[in-house]
N, C-alpha and C positions, 0 to 999 in steps of 0.2 A: 373415591373409586380411582384406581389405578390404570392409567394410559401409558401406552408403549409403543416406542420407536420401529418396532418390528413391526408390529400391526397399523403402521402408519397414523397412529392417534395421540401422540405426542404433543402435548398442550403448545409447547414451545416452537412445534415445526405444524405449524396453522399454514402456508402457504399450499394452494394445489399442487404447485411444482414440490415444494418440500415433501409432501405424501407422497406422492407418487413416484420419487426417486429416492426416498428412504433415508435421503441429508438432510443437514442444515443448510440452509441457503442464506438466511439474512440471521441477523443477532435478532433475538427477543429478549424482553425483560419480563421479571415477574418480581414481584414485592409479597414475601410470608413471613411468618414469624415461628422462631426456633429455638428451644424448646417448645413442643406444644403445650396447650393449657391443660392445667392439673384436670379438668373434665374429659379431655380427649384422652390422657395418660391412662384414667381409672377406667375409661371405656373398653381400652384396649388391653384387658387382662385375660391371659389364655387359662387351659386346664392346670396348668403347672402353679397359678397363683403368683407369677413372675409379672413385673409392670412390663407394658410394651416397649418401651424406652429406657431401658436400664441406666445406659452412658449417659443420659441426660440428667440424671438426678443431681442436684447441687448448680445447676445453670440456671443463671436468669434466663427469662425468656428475651431474644432480641429480634429486632428487624432486618432481614437477611433480603437485598437487593442482587437477586441473582441474574446473571445476561449469560444465555446460553448462546456461544458462537460457532460459526461452522468449523468445519475439519478437513474442507476441501480448499486446494491449494489457490484456484480460481477466486475464492471469496475473502482472500489475506487482508485486503482492507475492511472486511466487518473486522476482522479481530483486532486491528489496529486500531479503529475508533474506539472498540470497546476497550482494548488495553490501556488507553488512556486514560480512560474514568475510573478505573478498578483500584479497590485497595488490596485485593488479595486474587488469586487465581487459584481454581482444581485442574489440574493437568489430570485428563481423563487416557490411559492407555489400553489399548487392547493385549488382555493377555495371551493371545495367541500369536498377533503381529508382533509385539513388543513396541518400540520406539521408532516410528515411522517417519518420512521426510520431513512432511509437514510438522511433527512434533516439535524437530528441532529447528526449523526455521522461527515458529510461534515461541517456542522457549525463548528464542535470543533475543525477539521482539520485545519479549517481559522484561528480559534484562535492561534494556536501554531505559524502561520505565521503572527500576527498581522495583518490581511488584513480589512479596513475597509469594513462594509456591506450595502447595503441597500435592503430592500425588496419589492418583486413586487406580489401580490396576483392575480393569474390569474384563467380566466375563471370562471370568475363571471355571464356568460349568461348563466351557465347550471342550473338545476333544482338541488335544497338541497345547492348550491352557500351560503355560510355564512361568511361574511366578519368581523362580530363581533365575532363569535366564532375564527376564524383561529387567530385574535389578540389578545385573550386572549390565546390560545394554545402558541403564539410566545414567552408570558413570561411566562408562566408555562414550557414548555419543552424546549427553547432555554436560558430560565434566563437573559435575557433582558429585556429591557424597550422598548415598542414598542411607537414610535413616529408617530402617526397617520398625514399622509400629505395630504392623499385623504380618500373622503369617496365616497363608488358607490352612484350611481344614478339610484334607480328603480322608472320607471314611476309609478306614483300614490302611491309611497312609496312600493308597492307589485307588480308591474308588472315588467316588462322586463326589462333588463338592458340597459340603453340608452347612459350614461355617468359617469363622476366623477364629485364631487366638490373639488376643490384647496381649502384647506384648508390656505396654506401660503398664496398664493394669494387671497383669498376670492374671487372666481368665480366659474362660474361653466360652463363646456365644454360638449357639446352633439354633437354626430355623428349621421350623418344621417344612417338611415337603409340600407342596402346594398352596401354600398360604400365603399372605399378603404382605409378610414381612413386620406386622406390627406382633408379632407373636414370636418372643425370643427367651429362648434357654438360658441361661447363663451358671458356670460354674469353675470353681477354682481349682488351680493347679492339681491338686492332690486329687480332687476328683477325678477331671481328667488322666490323670496317671493310671488309671484304673482302667479305662477305656483305649486311649491312647499313650503306650509309655514312649513310643518314637516322637511324637508329635510333643509330648511334655517336653523332652529332652532339647530337641531342636528348640522351645518357645525359650528354656531357660539359655542356650546358647545364643539366641537375636537377644535377649533382653541384657547378657554381657556385651554383646557388640553394640549394641544400642549406648550402654552408659559409657564405655572405651569411647565411641566416636564423642558423644557430647563433651566427653572432658578435655578434648583438646580443643574445644570453641568456648567452652564457659566454665569460667573458675567456681562459680557456684555449687554445681556440682560436682566437680571435686570434694569441695568443704561436706556436704552432704553424703558423700562415698566414704569419707574419713570417719564422719561422725557414725555411720553404721558397719565399722570395723572392717570398710573395705570388701562388703558382702555387697556384689550387684543385685541382689534377690531383695535387698531390705529397702532400697532405696523408696523411697512413697512414689505413686504413680503422681502427685501435685507437684513433685519438685522435676520429676521426668519432663511431665508438661510445661512446667514453667523455663526452664533451660531450652526445650525443642523453641518455644513460642519467644524467648531472648534471640535465638540463633536468627531465627526468621527475621525478628525486625531490626537484628542488627546487620543484616545480609550477610550472613555468613554462607558461606557454601555449604549448605548442608538441604537436603529436601527429606519430609517426614514420606515415607511411603506407604498406604494402604491397601487392602486388599476387598474383592466382592466378586457380586454378579448381580446387576441391576435389574436383569432379565427374571431372576428369582427373586429379587426381592432381597438379596442376603447384602448387608455389608451399607446399605444407605442410610442407615440412624447412626453409626460411626463414624462416617466421613461426615456427614452434616456437624456432630459434637465439635470434631476438631477443628471444623470450618470457626466453630463460635470459640473454641478454646484456643489455636494456634494462631489466626489470621487476625490482621490489626483493624481497630476498629478506624472511623473515619478520622479523630481527633490523634491515633498513632501513626499516621501513614505518614509519609515525606511530606512536607510543606511545598502545596503546590506553586509552580513556577512561575513568576510575572514575568511581564515588562510595562513598565509606565515613562512613557517617554523613552528617554536613553538608558534608564536605569531596570538593571536584571534583579530581582530578587524574589522573595519567597512571599505570600500570601499572608500569612499569619506574621509574619514580620515586618509587615507593611502594617496592619492592621495593630499590633502590638507597639506601633510607632519605633520600631527598631531598622527601620529601612528609611535614609535621607531621601526625599523625592525631587530632586531637582528640576528647573522649570525651561529645560534648553529650548523645547519645541512651544513655548506658552508666549505670547506677547510680551514686549518690554512693559508694559505695564504692571505686571506680576512680577515683580524682580526676586520675591523672597521666596525659598523651598519650603515646601510643606513637610515639615520635620520635627519630630520630638522624642529625645530619646527616653524621656520620663514616661510619656503618656501618650495614646492618640490624640493627634489634632484634630480641632472639630469639624474639619474636613472632611476626614476620615471618617471619622466616628459617625458621619450621615449616611457611610455608605450601609444600606440594610443587606442588600443579600450581592453577590458574585455568583454566576454559574457558567456552566460550558455547554454550546448546544453542540450533540455529537453525531446525533442523527435527525435527518427527517424523511417524513413518511408519508403519501399523499393517501388518505384513507377515502376510498370512496363515500361512508357513511357519515365520517367525522369532519372531513375535510384535511388541512395539512396538521401532521401534529410532529412536533420539534421536541425530540428526547434531549432531556438536559440534565446535567450532574451538581446538583448544587454543592458549592465550596463553602459558602461564606453566608450565615445569617439565615433569614426567610423570604420566599416569594408567596406571597399573598394572592389571592383571587381578585382581579381587577387594579392591579398594581400596574404601574409603566417600568417597563423595562427599555433599558439604551443599550442598545449593540454599538462595540465600541469598532468594531471591524467596519461596520458600514454607517457609522454616525447616522443612527436614525432612531427614533421612539416607535414602541409598540405596546398596546395595552395588552393586558392578559386577561382575556374573557371566561377562560376555564382552564384547571388544572385536574390533571387525571393520574391515578396511580395504577400504572398498567399490570395486568394479568396475562402477558398474553397477547392474544388477539383480543381479550376482554379487559375492560377499565372500570373504575372504580372512581368517580369525580369526588375531590380532595379541596380542602378550601386553602391550604398552604402545602410548601414544600419546603422543608428546614433543612440544614447543612448534614452534608452525606447520603440525603438520599437522590432518588434517580427518579423521576416521575417524566410529565409529556404536559407539555403546553400546547393548547390548540389555537390555530388561528392565526400563527403570527406570520405576516406578509414575505417576510425578507430575511429573517434567520436560515442562515446555513450552516455545513455543517464546520465545528471549529471556532462558533461565533462566539465572542465573548458579551455575556447579558448581565446589565450592574441594575440595581433597583436602587436609586438614591433619594432622598430624604428632599423635597425641595428644590430638582434639578429642572432646568429649562427645556421644556418639551421638544426644541428643536436641535440646541447643541449641547443636551444632555449636562452630566454632574461638571462642575469647575474643572481646570485643567490643573492637575495633568493628569486628574482621575480618568476622564474623559479618553484616556489612549492606553487604560490598562487592559491587558490583553493576559490572558492566562496560555500556558503554551498551546501553539497549536496542533493539531492533528494534520502529521504528513503524510500526503498522498503519493503511493507510489507510480512511477511511470508505466503505462502502458507497454504490452507486449504483444497483444494479439490484435490483428485489424481485420476488417470487413465494413462492404461496403453497405449503403441504407438508402431504398430509394421510394419513395412514394408510388403507390400504383396510379395517377394521375395528377397533375397539375393543379384540379382545382382541392386535392387534399394535401399541396405543401404544406399550407399554413398550419393544419390540426396537426400532420405529422410531425412539425418544429415544435409547434406548443407541449407536444408529448413527449419529445427529445430532450424539452428543458423541463420537465416534470421530472423526468428520469435521472438528467444529470445532477439535480438539486438531489436527489432522494442515493444518488449514489456517485461523487465525486470523482471515484476512481474507474467512471467511463470519459472517455473524452471524444468530442466531435472536431471534425476539423474537414476543410475543402480542399480536394487536390486540384491544385489550378491547372493540371495538362489536363486531366481527364474531366473534368467537373464535379467526381464524384465525392458525395458528402459519405465520410470514413468514419464508423464508430469503432474506438479503440477500449481494449478493457487487458483484464488480466487473464485471459485463458480463452479457452474455446466454449466451454462450459458456460463461462459468465457471461458472455454475448449471448448465445443461445438462450439463456434465461432471462436477457435484457431484452430480447426478441420477444419472448414470450409476454412478458409484461408489457410491451409496447401495443402486441396487438391484439392480447387477450383482455387485458386489464385494461388500459387506456381508449382498446379500439380505434387505434391508429389501421390505417390503411397503406403499409407500406412493407417491403420485402428487404431481405440481406442477399447481398451476392458476395462474390469474390473480388479481391481486389485487382485494379488495371495499373500494372506498372508503367509509370510514365519514362518512357525511354528517350533518346534524344540521336539525333544524326550530327557526324562531323565531316567537316570535308577534310581531304588530304593534300590538295592542292590549291596554288593561287589560282583567284580568279579576275579580269579585268583589266585594265578600266575597263569601265562601261559606262556609256553615257545616255540618259535617258529624257527625253522631251516629253512634259507633259501638256498638251493645251486641247484643252476640251472646258464645256461647260456643264457647273455642277450645281443643282439645285436653282435654273436660271440664272446664273453668274457664271462669266467666262474666266477661266481660271489659267495660267500659263509660266511653267518653272521649268529649269531642266538641273541638272546636275551629275556629277560622276562618281560611280562606286566602285571598290575593289576588295575583293574578299582573300584572304590566305588564312591557314591553319594558325591557332593564336600563338603554339609555341615558336612559330619561324617569324613572330613580326619583331622588326625592331622597334626600338623606344626612341629613337634619333628622329627628329623634326627638322625640316628644311628652314633656313632664314628667312625672315621676314615674312612669315603667315604667322596667321591669327588660329591656333587650334584648342580644341577642348579633348577631353578623353570621359568616356561615359563605359559604364560597367553594368553589365546586368544579364542574369540568368545565365552565368559563365561567359558569356561574349562582351568584348570591348569595343568599342563603337568610337572612332577619332572623326571629329568634325571639323574642318579648315573651309574657312572662307576667306578666298585671295580676290586680288585681282589684276588682271593684265598686264603688263608693264608698260606698254606703252598708253595706259589710261588712267596710271597713279597717278595720284594728287599731291600737291606739294608736301602735304603732312605726310604722307603716304599710309591714311588710316583707312581702313574699309568701309568703317562705319559713312565716310559721306557717301557712299553710291547705295546703301540702304534706304528705301522707301519710307516715307513718313509713316507711313500706317504699320509698319512692322519695326520690330529692334533686334539686336542681333540674341539677344537671348530667346526669344521667342521662334526666330527661325532656326536656332541650333536645336530646340524642343520639337518642331515640326519635323527635322530631317532626321532627328534619332526616332523618333514614333514612326517614320513611315519605313526606317531599317527593322526597327522590331517587328513591325507585320510581315516585312519579308523574311526573316529568320524563325517566325512562328510556324513556318512548313517547309520540311525539307525538301530534295528533289527526289529522293528515291523512295522512302519509308513515309513520308510527311510528318515525321515526327519533329520536335523543332529541334531546329539547329544549336549547336553547344560547343564551345573552343572555338570559335570562329573572331576573327578581327576585320573589321569593316572600315574603309576610311572612303569617308564622303566628304568628297570637293564640291563648294560652290564659290563660281567665279563670278562675284557680283558686278561684272561689267558685261556679262555675254551671257548668264543665265539665270538672272533677276529682270524681269520685264516691267519696272514700273508699277501702277496700281491694278495691273492683270497678275501680278504675282500674288498668290493668295496662300495661306496657312492652309488649306488643304490639297491646292497645288504642291505645294513643297513636299509635303509628307507623300503624295502620289508619287512625285517623283522620283524619290529618295527608296520608293520601295520596289518602282518599276527597274530602277537602276543596280539595285542590291541581287533582286532578283535575276536580273540578266547576268550578272557576274558571278552568284553561285552557280549558274547553268554552265557557265563555264567553266567552272571548276570542276563539276559533275561529268563534264563531257570529256576531261581528261582523265579523271579518276574519280571509281564510285566512291561512295559516301560510305561512312564505316559507323555501327550501332555504338552507341555510349549508353551504360545503365547504372543507375544510382547505387552507391556502395556504402555499406552501412558501419558504423565504428560499434562492433559488439564486445561488452562485456561481460563473460559467462563465468559465476559462480560454481563450482562443482567440488566434490570431494576427489581425494586422491586417486581411490580406487578406479573413478572415471575418465579421468586425466586424458588417457592414451585413448579409448575410445571414442570420444569428443571431438580430440585432436586431428584424428584421422579423418572424422565425419566433416569437419571445417574443410582441411586443404583437400580433400581427394575427392569426396561428393558434392562439395556444394561449390569449390571454385575459392575457397578464402584465404586470407593470407594472414598467418599467426604472425601478430607483433611483439607480443611476451607472455612470459607465464612467470605469473607473482603467486605470492603466498596472501591469503585472504586475511584482510583486518577484521576479526570478528568479535564481536563484545562478548567477553565471559558470560556465562552463566551468575557467575557473583556479581555481576554488572559492575565490576569497577571500569572507570573509563582511562582506555589506556592500553587495556589488558586483551591482548589477542586470545582466538580458540586455542592456540598451540602451547600457551602461557598454562592453562590450567588441564592441558592433556596429560600431565605427569600423574594425574592419580594412579596409583599402585595397585591395580585390579587381583591383586593376592590380600591386600585389606582391606577389599570391599565383602561384607558378610553379606548374604544369600543366602536362603533357605534350601535344602534339596528339594528339586521336582521331583513328582511322582514318577515318571519316566525316564529319571536321569536325563535331562536334556542339557548337558552342557553345562554341566554345574561347577565345575570348574575350568581354568582356561591354565594352557600352560605359558611359560615365559616367552616363547617364539610366538603365541597366537597373541599375548597383551599386545607385544610391541607393532604384531600385522595390524591388530583392530585399532589402535593407536593410530600410526602412521598411516593406515587406510581411510581412517575417518578425518585427517587432515583435510581443510578448505585450501582449494587453490583458485586462481583467477585467470581466466584466457582473455586477454586482448587481441582482436582480429578486427579485419575489414572484410566484410562478407558482402556479396551482389544482395540486392532487397529483395528479391525474386526467389531466391533461397531462403531467405528468414520467414516468408509466408508458410505460417505454420508449422515453425520450428519448434515453438513452445511441447508441443507434443510429443514430438519425436527427442527432444531433449530428455523428457523426464522419461520416457522409454529408455533411453539412453543410461542414466544417472539413478533408475528406481524413485524416482520423485525428487530426486535432490537437487536437481540442476536450476537454475534462475539464470535469466540474463536480462540486459537493458541495451537499448539501442539506439543511436542517432545518425542523422544522415552526415556523410561525411564528403562527399562528391562525385563527380558523374565519371567511370572511367571508359576507355576504349575496349568494345569485347575482341575476342581473338576470332578467327573465322569457322570455327566449331562451334564456340557458343552463340556466335551470331546465328549459324545457320539453326542450331538448337532451338532459339528462342523463337525464331522466325515461324518455323515448323510449329511450334508448341500456340505462335498466335494464330494462325492460320488452322488449325485444328488438321492437320495433314497427318 
């Protein structure tokens, strides 16, 4: 049975939200075998007497672990944690839209893990599909050389899409209309020439271009070319496939490109064959990076005894390193399995499902795994092999497999799990193996925020538990509490991301909560000094009398002098952007011979606790401004306590000192406000925005004029190249000569060639730039959606809190108007 995303029945899109929106929201794993068994192949023989899967002949059956990842920018973390455990990737492009913004981002993310990639240009049956144009965009936007392995077959040259021409195998494949894709008619180029002479000639040019491109990166294909008397057509398909595979495994800047229309089941089998033929097996993938204690290396390198393990972090009793250049040590040999947990899902029926990729050995059912990140051991009750939302229980998971461990209580995304023979249940494997960690999964910083509130006090704990489950499933969600407003803030990668999180929270986890807008925590700032003001507190509290006095004066922080008077004991305390000086003095006529203030401090108090009590009183007074009731900021407060006249023996308590300081500070702030009104301050963010050159002007104008931002710098973005070479920037690989890129002509002549100025414009316009700016937080709420609209979806940003800044009169008026809803 063929299921389809267009009808909301795709196996991997099983969440209700995915089927309702027609998009992939979370990654889903499927394990299948390709090529199919002989029995399946014989059952699919068409009327023409051809086997159902002609390209699969000669291929040994392989087990394929497929992970379907989202394409929307809001779910980039789902892509990141899937890329972390992949051996190869298939990049699916829309034949109409070409290389889209999110494609570029994921492409460079995959480059950081050096993942071999092939490209499948889909939807070529739709109006406006342009395979040749897409090939050009692969070169200009992804900065890699496209190796065209297939070209689309449009009936009559400009009719409907009916099949593909295999440039590697020099044969044409045609799928009958309305079929399920199992019946394929194959023909050689000679037979095709009688039907489509122009297409045949295009296929010959494509084969020549493919061989010429491979000869620049692979020496063996040059030898084959010379053996065939320099005839591009005479080189065997197996030799070209082997050359493509070597280029991918050796991280050459080449990507094989295939064609198809999955909606009509055209080109599906050839791309599956290409996955088997071109992409690496687990044994051929790069050695997984690990860290053991303070030593970095590769997992296979350690298993083979080629990595010396120092015991820098091990107790001194074990002084010798575990190392052997000839063979693995006995300690390492007892390491049965090593796996990475890359995803956690809370299934309503099965419980907690921990998705793992096994990198070494075998995980058996009922074995004990040691979590090196959390230093805890857990038993494996069940193992599953997933088929999207369905599962098959298995007895073990071997190296290279992706599966699920059911019921682990503590494992999180990015944790390393070990199975070790004879491990201590509490401390796990012996040191330093108990510190072994695979390369972690990096969590991108959040860029979109919303408040979340329970509908009643009785539901707060339920909502908190549900949020904990949600955050364990998706570490790209962050939870924080705003100290100013008291709001609980949920942050994520975008508006749709938080909308899906809310749906999961309310509909799936049954939490009674709602999401709202963020309340910005503004501040007030005094503009004139106030005081000195003395306050005397003398009253009973909780049945106990308390009496204390102190003197306070306030001033704007920038006008404060740091000089102190001689003969005084002074401490300075800073918090929330304010500075508090506490001076403890004695009247000159009552000074002791030692001139020490401690002689007048009552025995039940100490100098430290007195200062703390006075500081707490000042902070309480500063928590509410005199004009708009926002907390005060950038205020210098000087508190003076005369131990001779303002301390009253045992009647002076800590609460009395705190109250006296609060009243004196409030009086001083009031005096300042009566002279000059306060001014509002707002939080300003440090924002770093990554965009392409074409969008630079519009984004800078929007920041500086519409959002009141201040541009700090404009720099070139340092982006890892598609080739995955460290230290190489995106501009370094943008020197691909577009005139040398082969792309077959499109049926309706859609930009099949580029002029020199167009090539230059495409190269420069795609150059990445970074904007550093300071922007008010209020203007950054919901900015991600606006940035995407300005940049065609290509812009991204990160931000951190910088400081509070004073508002101008016009902006303060606008903010107050917005808050009051006038």
